[in-house]
C-alpha positions as CSV (number, residue, x, y, z in Angstrom):
1,M,12.0,-13.6,34.2
2,C,9.4,-11.3,35.8
3,S,5.7,-11.9,35.1
4,D,5.5,-8.7,32.9
5,E,8.2,-10.0,30.5
6,K,7.1,-12.0,27.5
7,I,9.1,-14.4,25.4
8,I,7.6,-12.8,22.2
9,P,7.2,-9.0,22.4
10,R,4.0,-7.3,21.6
11,H,3.4,-6.9,17.9
12,G,0.6,-6.0,15.5
13,G,-1.3,-2.8,16.0
14,Y,-1.0,-2.2,12.3
15,R,-4.5,-0.6,12.1
16,K,-3.0,2.4,13.8
17,L,-0.2,2.8,11.4
18,K,-0.5,5.6,8.9
19,S,1.0,3.4,6.2
20,F,-1.7,0.8,6.7
21,Q,-4.5,3.5,6.8
22,V,-3.3,5.2,3.6
23,S,-2.6,2.0,1.7
24,R,-6.1,0.7,2.6
25,L,-7.6,4.0,1.3
26,V,-5.5,3.6,-1.9
27,Y,-6.8,0.0,-2.2
28,D,-10.5,1.2,-1.9
29,I,-10.0,4.0,-4.4
30,T,-8.2,1.7,-6.8
31,V,-11.1,-0.7,-6.8
32,R,-13.5,2.1,-7.6
33,F,-11.2,3.6,-10.2
34,C,-10.8,0.3,-12.0
35,E,-14.5,-0.4,-11.9
36,K,-15.1,3.0,-13.6
37,Y,-12.2,3.4,-16.0
38,I,-10.6,0.0,-16.7
39,D,-12.2,-2.7,-18.8
40,R,-13.3,-5.5,-16.5
41,F,-11.6,-8.1,-18.6
42,S,-8.3,-6.2,-18.7
43,R,-5.2,-7.7,-17.2
44,T,-4.2,-4.2,-16.1
45,R,-7.3,-4.0,-13.9
46,D,-6.5,-7.2,-12.1
47,Q,-2.8,-6.1,-11.7
48,M,-3.8,-2.8,-10.2
49,V,-6.2,-4.2,-7.7
50,Q,-3.8,-6.9,-6.7
51,A,-0.9,-4.5,-6.3
52,A,-3.1,-2.2,-4.1
53,R,-4.2,-5.2,-2.1
54,S,-0.7,-6.5,-1.7
55,G,0.4,-3.1,-0.2
56,V,-2.3,-3.4,2.5
57,Q,-1.8,-7.1,3.2
58,N,2.0,-7.0,3.4
59,I,1.9,-4.0,5.9
60,A,-0.5,-5.9,8.1
61,E,1.4,-9.2,7.8
62,G,4.8,-7.5,8.4
63,S,3.4,-5.8,11.5
64,Q,2.2,-9.1,12.9
65,A,5.6,-10.7,12.2
66,S,7.5,-8.0,14.0
67,G,7.2,-9.7,17.3
68,T,9.2,-12.7,16.1
69,S,11.3,-11.6,13.2
70,K,12.4,-8.1,12.3
71,K,13.9,-9.6,9.1
72,T,10.5,-10.8,8.0
73,E,8.9,-7.5,9.0
74,L,11.4,-5.6,6.8
75,K,11.0,-8.0,3.9
76,L,7.2,-7.7,4.0
77,T,7.4,-3.9,4.3
78,S,9.7,-3.9,1.3
79,V,7.2,-6.0,-0.7
80,A,4.4,-3.6,0.2
81,R,6.5,-0.6,-1.0
82,A,7.3,-2.4,-4.3
83,S,3.6,-3.3,-4.8
84,L,2.5,0.3,-4.2
85,E,5.2,1.6,-6.6
86,E,4.0,-0.9,-9.2
87,L,0.5,0.6,-8.7
88,R,1.8,4.1,-9.1
89,L,3.4,3.2,-12.4
90,D,0.1,1.8,-13.6
91,Y,-1.7,5.1,-12.7
92,E,1.1,7.0,-14.5
93,N,0.7,4.7,-17.6
94,F,-3.1,5.3,-17.6
95,L,-2.5,9.1,-17.7
96,R,0.3,9.0,-20.3
97,Q,-1.6,6.7,-22.6
98,R,-4.6,9.1,-22.6
99,R,-2.4,12.2,-22.9
100,L,-3.6,13.4,-19.5
101,Q,-1.6,15.6,-17.2
102,R,-0.7,14.5,-13.7
103,T,-1.8,17.3,-11.3
104,P,0.6,17.7,-8.3
105,V,-1.1,17.4,-5.0
106,P,-0.2,20.2,-2.6
107,V,1.6,19.1,0.5
108,K,0.4,20.6,3.7
109,G,2.7,23.5,4.7
110,K,4.4,23.7,1.2
111,Q,3.5,25.9,-1.7
112,A,3.0,24.4,-5.2
113,K,5.7,25.4,-7.7
């Protein structure tokens, strides 16, 4: 084994991942949203903040685990996706219960329908 080879390959670097950056932004926005619009004693508030946090934490943890276990990396990435989907449903419920419309966000390079 040459001196440049390592038993455990490089891993981590999650802070550079778009998925980590976006999920961290979603977490920050969710905390502010809940502080403003969801009763502080509501179970929904706690669930939303924890789902957003779980998205961020599991992406980071999965990235760190990637050097030793791709299976663990994929499992944690899947948990992150499920947590963020749960959060999305909470936001949709918030809008539906208040009879508010979801406004589509235009995607760069695509026209809104």
